[in-house]
TORLOLO-761988 format. One record per residue (C-alpha): residue in three letters; x, y, z. Coordinates in steps of 0.05 Angstrom, whole numbers, padded with zeros to 5 digits, always signed. Layout:
N
AlaXYZ...
***
This chain:
417
Met+00265+00957-00017Gln+00323+00911-00038Thr+00307+00865+00020Leu+00234+00861-00002Ile+00254+00845-00074Lys+00301+00791-00049Gln+00246+00759-00007Leu+00198+00760-00066Thr+00251+00727-00110Ile+00261+00671-00059Leu+00186+00659-00053Ser+00180+00656-00129Phe+00235+00604-00132Ile+00203+00562-00077Ser+00137+00564-00114Leu+00168+00527-00172Phe+00173+00466-00128Leu+00108+00474-00089Pro+00054+00481-00142Thr-00019+00494-00129Val-00053+00428-00113Trp-00127+00444-00108Ala-00179+00422-00156Glu-00209+00471-00206Asn-00280+00448-00192Glu-00320+00408-00141Leu-00377+00369-00171Ser-00435+00335-00137Ile-00455+00272-00176Arg-00524+00243-00162Leu-00527+00167-00165Pro-00588+00126-00185Asp-00600+00110-00111Asn-00603+00185-00097Asn-00537+00187-00060Asp-00491+00245-00078Ile-00417+00234-00090Thr-00371+00293-00086Val-00318+00294-00141Glu-00256+00338-00145Gln-00249+00356-00219Tyr-00184+00375-00253Pro-00207+00395-00323Ala-00168+00386-00387Lys-00183+00391-00461Gly-00158+00323-00482Pro-00201+00262-00500Tyr-00187+00223-00436Leu-00214+00225-00365Val-00184+00187-00306Leu-00235+00170-00253Trp-00194+00162-00190Ile-00225+00124-00131Ala-00196+00144-00063Pro-00166+00088-00021Gly-00189+00069+00049Tyr-00146+00124+00080Gly-00175+00179+00037Leu-00143+00228-00012Arg-00075+00258+00005Lys-00038+00318-00024Thr+00001+00270-00068His-00064+00250-00102Gln-00078+00323-00116Val-00008+00333-00145Ile-00013+00275-00194Ala-00082+00299-00215Gln-00055+00368-00230Glu+00004+00338-00268Leu-00043+00295-00311Ser-00089+00355-00323Gln-00030+00395-00348Arg-00017+00339-00398Gly-00087+00342-00427Ile-00118+00286-00384Glu-00179+00306-00343Val-00182+00276-00273Trp-00241+00264-00227Gln-00223+00242-00157Ala-00277+00213-00113Asp-00273+00196-00039Ile-00335+00152-00039Leu-00329+00132+00035Glu-00329+00205+00056Ser-00388+00222+00011Leu-00428+00164+00040Phe-00408+00183+00112Met-00372+00118+00121Gln-00310+00110+00164His-00244+00109+00125Ser-00218+00038+00130Ser-00193-00019+00086Thr-00252-00062+00107Asn-00303-00010+00083Ile-00268+00004+00017Lys-00269-00071+00003Lys-00344-00073+00016Leu-00360-00018-00034Asp-00410-00038-00088Gly-00379-00035-00157Ala-00445-00006-00182Ile-00426+00061-00150Ile-00362+00065-00192Arg-00401+00044-00254Ala-00451+00099-00242Leu-00395+00150-00235Met-00365+00125-00300Glu-00431+00133-00336Gln-00441+00204-00308Ala-00370+00224-00327Tyr-00382+00201-00398Arg-00449+00236-00403Lys-00420+00302-00378Thr-00355+00301-00418Gly-00361+00250-00475Lys-00290+00228-00458Lys-00259+00159-00455Ile-00254+00134-00384Ile-00196+00103-00348Leu-00206+00079-00276Ala-00150+00089-00225Gly-00138+00072-00152Asp-00084+00054-00102Ser-00079+00005-00044Tyr-00146-00028-00028Ala-00183+00020-00074Ser-00157-00026-00129Ile-00210-00076-00108Ser-00265-00024-00118Val-00236-00004-00185Leu-00239-00076-00211Lys-00309-00085-00184Gly-00331-00021-00220Ala-00299-00045-00285Arg-00336-00111-00281Gln-00402-00076-00267Trp-00391-00033-00329Gln-00379-00096-00370Leu-00444-00126-00343Ala-00483-00064-00365Lys-00468-00080-00439His-00457-00007-00461Ser-00464+00007-00536Gln-00408+00058-00534Pro-00339+00027-00516Tyr-00315+00088-00479Phe-00281+00050-00422Ile-00207+00036-00436Gly-00181+00000-00375Ala-00152+00011-00305Ile-00088+00037-00274Leu-00070+00011-00204Phe-00017+00033-00155Ser+00013-00017-00106Pro-00053-00055-00104Tyr-00075-00092-00042Met-00122-00148-00063Tyr-00122-00190+00000Lys-00186-00216+00032Ser-00151-00205+00098Ile-00080-00203+00125Pro-00061-00276+00134Thr-00034-00307+00197Leu+00041-00298+00201Gly+00078-00344+00153Gln+00017-00361+00110Leu+00005-00338+00039Pro-00053-00289+00030Glu-00118-00305-00004Tyr-00142-00255-00056Met-00210-00224-00065Pro-00253-00261-00117Ile-00252-00200-00163Val-00179-00215-00178Ser-00198-00280-00213Ala-00259-00247-00246Thr-00218-00192-00280Asn-00203-00193-00355Ile-00194-00119-00372Pro-00130-00084-00395Leu-00088-00062-00335Met-00027-00021-00318Ile+00003-00030-00249Tyr+00055+00014-00216Gln+00085-00023-00157Ala+00127+00013-00104Arg+00191-00028-00100Lys+00195-00023-00024His+00121-00032-00010Gly+00100-00086+00040Asn+00063-00126-00014Thr+00121-00127-00064Gly+00140-00198-00044Gln+00071-00223-00068Phe+00070-00181-00131Lys+00089-00235-00181Arg+00036-00281-00152Leu-00017-00226-00159Leu+00004-00213-00231Gly-00005-00286-00248Lys-00076-00285-00222Leu-00094-00220-00258Gln-00067-00247-00325Gln-00101-00315-00323His-00154-00296-00375Gly-00104-00272-00426Asn-00117-00198-00416Pro-00057-00150-00422Val-00028-00131-00354Phe+00031-00083-00357Ser+00072-00067-00295Arg+00128-00022-00273Met+00167-00016-00208Thr+00172+00054-00177Pro+00238+00057-00139Lys+00256+00101-00079Met+00184+00104-00053Met+00152+00062+00002Ser+00084+00081-00025Val+00070+00129-00081Phe+00010+00162-00049Tyr+00006+00143+00024Gln+00051+00199+00049Asp+00021+00269+00055Lys+00086+00308+00047Val+00101+00340-00021Asp+00173+00361-00030Ala+00216+00371-00092Asn+00232+00296-00097Val+00159+00276-00094Gln+00141+00330-00144Leu+00193+00304-00193Leu+00168+00233-00184Met+00097+00255-00198Gln+00118+00291-00261Lys+00153+00228-00287Leu+00094+00185-00267Ala+00044+00230-00301Gly+00084+00228-00366Asn+00087+00152-00363Ile+00012+00147-00348Arg-00003+00190-00409Asn+00038+00142-00452Met+00007+00080-00421Ile-00064+00104-00434Ser-00051+00101-00509Val-00023+00031-00500Leu-00083+00006-00461Glu-00129+00036-00513Lys-00102-00014-00565Tyr-00135-00071-00527Pro-00212-00070-00526Val-00246-00084-00460Pro-00276-00154-00468Lys-00352-00161-00472Thr-00347-00229-00438Val-00356-00222-00362Ile-00321-00272-00316Pro-00364-00304-00261Leu-00352-00275-00192Ala-00351-00317-00129Lys-00384-00289-00067Val-00343-00273-00006Lys-00358-00248+00064Ile-00311-00191+00083Lys-00283-00197+00152Gly-00236-00150+00190Lys-00163-00140+00176Gly-00144-00209+00201Leu-00085-00183+00242Asp-00064-00222+00303Thr-00079-00188+00369Arg-00043-00240+00412Leu+00018-00284+00406Lys-00002-00348+00369Pro+00031-00415+00356Tyr+00066-00411+00290Ser+00036-00450+00233Gly+00072-00421+00173Thr+00117-00455+00124Ala+00177-00409+00128Lys+00238-00431+00169Pro+00285-00383+00204Leu+00337-00361+00154Pro+00409-00344+00169Ile+00419-00269+00181Arg+00474-00228+00152Leu+00457-00154+00153Gly+00490-00089+00172Asp+00469-00053+00236Thr+00461+00021+00249Asn+00535+00027+00267Gly+00556+00000+00199Lys+00578-00068+00227Ile+00557-00134+00198Phe+00513-00177+00243Gln+00514-00250+00226Leu+00473-00307+00256Asn+00474-00376+00224Asp+00451-00419+00282Tyr+00390-00406+00326His+00403-00464+00373Gly+00414-00457+00448Gln+00373-00395+00461Val+00306-00362+00449Thr+00311-00312+00392Val+00259-00259+00378Val+00263-00230+00307Asn+00221-00167+00299Phe+00208-00135+00230Trp+00188-00062+00235Ala+00193+00007+00203Ser+00195+00078+00231Trp+00135+00100+00188Cys+00092+00046+00221Pro+00055+00073+00283Pro+00041+00004+00314Cys+00115-00014+00305Val+00135+00049+00343Lys+00083+00037+00397Glu+00111-00032+00415Ile+00184-00010+00421Pro+00181+00008+00495Ser+00152-00060+00513Leu+00206-00094+00472Asn+00257-00054+00512Arg+00225-00079+00576Leu+00223-00151+00551Lys+00298-00149+00538Gln+00309-00123+00609Lys+00265-00178+00639Met+00303-00232+00601Ala+00372-00205+00621Gly+00420-00261+00642Lys+00380-00315+00605Pro+00397-00348+00538Phe+00355-00298+00500Gln+00367-00253+00441Leu+00324-00197+00412Ile+00338-00175+00341Ser+00300-00122+00303Ile+00303-00115+00227Asn+00283-00049+00197Tyr+00244-00055+00132Ala+00267-00016+00071Glu+00294+00047+00104Asp+00364+00076+00099Arg+00413+00084+00156Asn+00404+00159+00165Thr+00329+00153+00170Ile+00335+00101+00224Leu+00388+00139+00263Asn+00346+00202+00262Phe+00287+00162+00287Met+00329+00132+00343Lys+00347+00202+00367Lys+00273+00211+00384Val+00254+00140+00406Lys+00296+00099+00453Val+00314+00031+00424Glu+00353-00015+00470Phe+00363-00074+00423Pro+00403-00085+00358Val+00372-00054+00295Leu+00393-00088+00230Ile+00380-00055+00163Asp+00342-00090+00107Glu+00347-00030+00061Asn+00316-00063-00001Gly+00265-00104+00038Asp+00290-00168+00006Phe+00304-00204+00072Ala+00234-00190+00099Arg+00203-00218+00035Lys+00243-00282+00044Trp+00209-00290+00112Asn+00142-00279+00078Val+00129-00216+00118Ile+00068-00178+00093Ala+00045-00135+00151Phe+00086-00092+00200Pro+00105-00104+00253Ser+00115-00179+00246Thr+00152-00218+00299Phe+00177-00289+00303Ile+00198-00327+00366Ile+00248-00382+00354Asp+00260-00436+00407Pro+00328-00465+00428Gln+00320-00521+00378Gly+00319-00471+00321Gln+00244-00477+00305Ile+00195-00419+00299Arg+00145-00431+00356Tyr+00105-00367+00359Gly+00089-00308+00315Val+00048-00245+00312Asn+00035-00196+00255Ala+00012-00137+00297Ala+00037-00096+00356Val+00031-00128+00425Glu+00054-00112+00495Trp+00116-00155+00499Asp+00129-00153+00574Thr+00062-00180+00596Glu+00061-00240+00643Glu+00029-00283+00588Ile+00084-00270+00536Thr+00143-00273+00584Glu+00117-00339+00612Lys+00112-00369+00542Ile+00183-00348+00527Ser+00209-00375+00593Gln+00175-00442+00581Leu+00214-00449+00516Leu+00278-00446+00558Glu+00258-00502+00605
***
């Protein structure tokens, strides 16, 4: 009996950190085109409703947790995975193609059913859909000003991932946005290096754009694991969102609608083969610690071919190309060749635990804050630069490739001639 009581006590304690994360209701919202969108509803008695649009990768447990935290603070949440409801494949390309009229219709239905003031929310590429929906709502010229603004989380606004070394172009909706915004940017996210540039474009019409960095998280919602640290972060985030809604409400959504340029959405724009480098960045001196705690320093790239590979253990393509990088190093043994990998924004213990599972036969340097990668204008992972014996970047690729193929090894060998 005492053992049973002890077990129940332990389970009760654990439950404090692992709250229920399912929605209270599941709604089916009929759109004017007769499509039905499934919405996960987290009811609350307050005057606000957050309409959360799922990103290209769908909704994760962390989305459910933040919805529950907001609901507990009197803010109703509707979460809609539009791609899933329309039987479309989850992808960044498809989420960028979504018609903003769908989001506007959801906003209108949410207001009709609840009478609450609406705030749009989305993370990653869903931010594009959110801004499109906001603009469509402005175009509809509603008599009741129930729309407050939008909240974005580590927004991706790129038309496509640019060729390595080039600055990204943004979707036209970025320059056609003039609503009040709050942006939470993960400090170690891959797009952090472009964040100030994005802010400048979103603020060009004089609309209020507030922002806040969220430390210690690569991405607030991408991961699907909910532990005590994530739960605490979500609690703090929900409290801040509640405060920011009242701030956004002070700034009316403009009735003026900014013209929108047309754009043809292409694929991700990632390189699939090694390409001649055309970027503006030059190879920078390296001074970083390695996994053994020693400082690695390289000031001069002359006299050898140097491959600099930026990667992360949470990136499946990065992990996939490691064996071929190992084989490339073996093939180039005895030649003036150096392979350096730089881990993006992870701590030493995380990398060492990863290397216990995956064999890595080349130096791994630690860019724990991600600052060094941003100086190289790295946006996608993996990203790899090939530097010739004259110290110039000759080739680059911003996706995983098979590094020991005849084509790649021949190009590297030609640089040594």
